[in-house]
N, C-alpha and C positions, 0 to 999 in steps of 0.2 A: 846623491840619494835624498829622497824627500822624507820629511818627518811624517809620522803617522797622522798628525793633524792635517798636513797638506793632502795626504792620500785620501782621508775621510772627506775633506772639503771637495777635492776633485771628483770624487765618486758620489757626491750629494747623498751621503748615507745618514739615515735617521737613527741616532743613538739615544740610548736611555740617559747616558751621561757622557761628558767629554772623555776621550782616551786618557788613560793613565800611563805614564812612563815610569818605570821603576828599575832600579839597578839592584840585583841580588848577588851577593858574593857566594860563590860556590867553593866549599872546601875540597870537594872532590876534583873540580876542574882547576882549582887554584887560580881563579880569575873572576872578574865581575861579569855578570850576564845581564844584558839589556833585555827588558821585557816591556811589551806594550799590551795593555789590557783594554778591551773594548767590549762594552755591554750593549746588546741590541734590544730594542723594544719589541713587543708583540701585541697583536690585537686581543688575544685571549691569554690568560695566564693560569696554568694548572697548579702552580705552586713549586714545581720543579724547574730547575734551570740546567741548560746543557753547557758543556765546556768543550771547546775546540782548542787543542794545543797545536801550534803551527811552527814546525821547524822552518828555518830560513825566513824568519819574520821580516828580515830586511828587504825581502822581495815581495812584500805584501801587494804592492801596486801591480806588479806583473800578473799575479795570480788571480786578481779580481775576486777574491774571496769575500770581501766586505759587502759588495752589492748583492752577491748571491745569497750570503747569510741573512742580510736584511730582508730580501724578498721572501726567502723561506720562512723567516720568523713572522713577518706581517701577514703572510697568507695562512699561517697556522699549520704549515707543513712540518715545521720543527718547533720545539719549545724555545722560549727566550734563551739566547746563548751568550755566553761570555767567550770571547776569542782572546787567547793569549799568544802573542807573536814573540817567538824566541829568536833573537838575533844570534846568528851563527858566530862562533869564535874561530877555533882551529877546525874548520869544517872537515877537511880531509882526514884528520886524525880522530875527531870526536864522533863523526857520523859513520855508521857501519854496523857490523855484527859484533856484538861483545865477545871477546876472546878469540876472534877469528879475523885478524887483519889480513888484507890481501897481499899478493906477492910484492907490492910496492910499499907495504906498511900502512896503507890507508885503513882507518878504523882501529888503529892501535889504542886509542883512548875511548872507544865506544862503550866499554864497561863502566868507565868513570862517568860518561854522559848519562848512561842508564841510571846510575846511582843518583846523579844530580836530578834527573826528572822525578824519580820515585821518592827519594828521601829528603830533597830540598825544595824542589819546585812545587810539587803537589801540596805539601803542608803550607808553604808560603801562600799559594793561591787560596786555599781554604781559609787560612787566618786573615789574609788581606781582604778578601771579599766578604767574609763572615758567612760564607755559604759552603756546605758540604756538597760536593759534586759526586753523586754515586756513579760507579763504574758504567752502568748501563746508559747514562746520559753524557758520557765523555767520549770524544773522538780525538784522534791524533793524525795529523797530515804533514806531509813534507814533499819536497821535489827531489828527485834523483836520489842522491845519497841521504838526503833528509828523510825521504820516503822510506828507504831501506831501514834507516835508524828508527823511525816511528814503528815500522812492522816489527822489528827485532825487540824493541821495548815492550810492545803489546804481547808478543809471544813469550817473552822471558819473565813476565810478571803476572801469571794467572791469578795469584792471590790478591792482586791490586787492581787488576783491570779486566773489563770485558769490553774493551774499546773497539769500535769499528774503525778501521783504517782506510783512509783514502790516499792512494799514492798518485802523485802527479808525475808523470814520466815524460821523457823526450826521446823520440825515436826518429832518426833521419830528418831532422829539421821540422817535425810536426809534433805538437804537444798532444798528448793523450791523457785522459783521466781514467784511472782504473779504480773502481770501487771494490773494496774487499770487505763485505759485511760479514765479519767473523766474530761472533760472541766467543770468547776464548773460555774454554772449560776443558782442562786437561785432567783426566782421571788417572 
């Protein structure tokens, strides 16, 4: 597995600053979580920054998110964005729908992962970067179970998020990107 620095160098991405690798201890997950934070430059700056949380951050190179985010930032299509790659731990138990493990027990810790994202990761990101990322500028993505987890966290936390979810899924050997542009407002 390549480091974030090797991935950035291989994709020739123009960053605002070098990638930051941080380890955050989660009391909910009872483990250390590896995070990789990447800031992208932009040609114009409106004062707001975007945040992309990425489940399965260890698969960053396969997803080619860095080059795409850079191109969108530089073209002015999106605001300058900070990408936070979250390396999976116990993927099959932490990713899924909170409180609804499947018949094999996958997703049994999804509620704990949800709590980690909302109550530990988001405050850490805001504190570490010195930036408040409002819900309307925040997105969450993941692949397969990581995508399901991102969707569940978005839907389960309407008071915290209005995130747009991008699910990267795999059907029959062919990768498909499904964009779900859903501002969450539950009345």
